[in-house]
C-alpha positions as CSV (number, residue, x, y, z in Angstrom):
1,M,-31.9,5.6,-36.4
2,S,-32.3,8.8,-34.4
3,E,-29.4,11.2,-34.6
4,T,-27.8,12.8,-31.6
5,I,-25.9,16.0,-31.1
6,T,-22.8,13.8,-31.0
7,D,-23.7,12.5,-34.5
8,L,-24.2,16.0,-35.7
9,K,-20.8,17.2,-34.4
10,G,-19.2,14.1,-35.9
11,A,-20.7,14.8,-39.3
12,V,-19.6,18.5,-39.2
13,R,-16.1,17.5,-38.3
14,A,-15.9,14.9,-41.1
15,F,-17.1,17.4,-43.6
16,L,-14.6,20.0,-42.5
17,R,-11.7,17.6,-42.6
18,A,-12.7,16.6,-46.2
19,H,-13.6,20.0,-47.6
20,A,-12.1,22.8,-45.5
21,Q,-8.8,24.2,-44.2
22,P,-8.5,25.5,-40.6
23,V,-7.6,29.1,-40.3
24,P,-4.8,29.5,-37.7
25,A,-5.7,31.3,-34.5
26,K,-4.5,34.8,-34.2
27,T,-2.9,34.2,-30.8
28,A,-0.6,31.4,-29.7
29,T,-2.6,30.8,-26.5
30,S,-5.9,30.1,-28.3
31,G,-7.0,26.6,-27.9
32,K,-9.9,27.1,-30.3
33,V,-12.1,25.8,-27.5
34,H,-15.1,28.0,-28.1
35,L,-14.6,28.9,-31.8
36,E,-12.9,27.4,-34.8
37,V,-12.7,29.3,-38.2
38,W,-12.4,27.4,-41.4
39,H,-12.1,28.2,-45.1
40,V,-14.5,26.0,-47.0
41,G,-14.2,24.7,-50.5
42,P,-12.3,26.0,-53.5
43,R,-13.5,29.6,-53.0
44,R,-12.4,29.6,-49.4
45,R,-15.6,30.8,-47.8
46,A,-15.2,31.7,-44.2
47,L,-17.1,29.7,-41.6
48,G,-16.9,30.1,-37.8
49,V,-18.0,26.9,-35.9
50,E,-18.9,26.5,-32.3
51,L,-19.1,22.8,-31.3
52,G,-19.1,23.3,-27.6
53,H,-22.8,23.8,-27.0
54,Q,-24.9,21.1,-25.5
55,G,-27.8,20.9,-27.9
56,L,-26.7,22.6,-31.2
57,V,-23.9,23.6,-33.4
58,N,-23.5,27.3,-34.3
59,F,-22.3,28.3,-37.7
60,W,-21.1,31.9,-38.2
61,V,-21.2,33.2,-41.8
62,T,-21.2,36.5,-43.6
63,P,-24.5,37.6,-45.3
64,L,-23.3,36.4,-48.8
65,N,-22.8,32.9,-47.5
66,I,-26.3,32.3,-46.1
67,P,-28.2,29.7,-48.1
68,Q,-31.5,30.8,-49.4
69,G,-34.7,29.2,-47.9
70,M,-33.4,28.1,-44.6
71,P,-35.8,25.6,-42.9
72,S,-37.5,26.6,-39.7
73,S,-35.4,24.0,-37.9
74,V,-32.3,26.4,-38.3
75,E,-32.2,29.3,-35.9
76,V,-31.1,32.4,-37.9
77,V,-29.9,35.4,-36.0
78,R,-28.4,38.4,-37.8
79,K,-25.8,40.5,-36.0
80,T,-24.4,43.9,-36.9
81,P,-21.0,45.2,-36.0
82,K,-20.7,47.5,-33.1
83,G,-17.0,48.4,-32.4
84,K,-15.1,45.1,-32.0
85,E,-18.3,43.2,-31.3
86,W,-21.7,42.5,-32.9
87,I,-25.2,42.8,-31.6
88,D,-28.7,41.8,-32.8
89,A,-32.1,43.4,-32.5
90,N,-32.2,42.2,-28.8
91,D,-28.7,43.6,-28.0
92,D,-27.4,40.1,-27.7
93,G,-23.8,39.7,-28.8
94,A,-21.8,37.3,-30.8
95,N,-18.6,35.3,-30.2
96,S,-16.2,38.2,-29.9
97,N,-13.3,35.9,-30.9
98,L,-14.6,36.3,-34.5
99,S,-13.2,39.9,-34.5
100,S,-9.7,38.3,-34.6
101,Y,-10.3,37.0,-38.1
102,D,-10.1,39.2,-41.1
103,D,-13.0,37.4,-42.8
104,F,-15.4,38.6,-40.1
105,R,-14.0,41.8,-38.6
106,T,-16.3,44.8,-39.1
107,R,-18.8,42.8,-41.3
108,P,-22.3,41.9,-40.5
109,I,-22.5,38.2,-39.6
110,T,-25.2,35.6,-39.1
111,R,-25.5,32.8,-36.6
112,L,-27.1,29.6,-38.0
113,G,-28.0,27.4,-35.0
114,V,-28.2,23.8,-36.3
115,T,-29.6,20.7,-34.6
116,R,-29.9,18.3,-37.5
117,I,-27.3,16.7,-39.8
118,E,-29.5,17.4,-42.8
119,D,-29.5,21.1,-42.1
120,A,-25.8,21.2,-41.4
121,R,-25.1,19.4,-44.6
122,A,-27.2,21.9,-46.6
123,I,-25.3,24.9,-45.1
124,L,-21.9,23.2,-45.6
125,D,-22.7,22.2,-49.2
126,H,-23.7,25.8,-49.9
127,L,-20.3,27.0,-48.7
128,N,-18.5,24.4,-50.6
129,R,-20.1,25.3,-54.0
């Protein structure tokens, strides 16, 4: 069976429902359309999730929560804080909605772009340890 992006998003959702707690949005009008933040596992590690992209799922984590030895199939982009936002080496930004969450505000963050269930599961298992 070949997996689709729909399968990947379904697997991520199932994992989050089983092993994570959603972090409430900071504003009442937020529909969490472009970003959801979760606390994963018993140690409540923060995870930002973007499920709205066509071909991948973006995970946002702090540097301490990046699994070692990420496969080349995961796009790893490190971002540094610049005011209320983040930038990378190419001056590309990050989802500025992350700055509303204490777990991410003013900290370096990393985007893990995932296209395979296997890679998503490795990242999620790492956060759930």
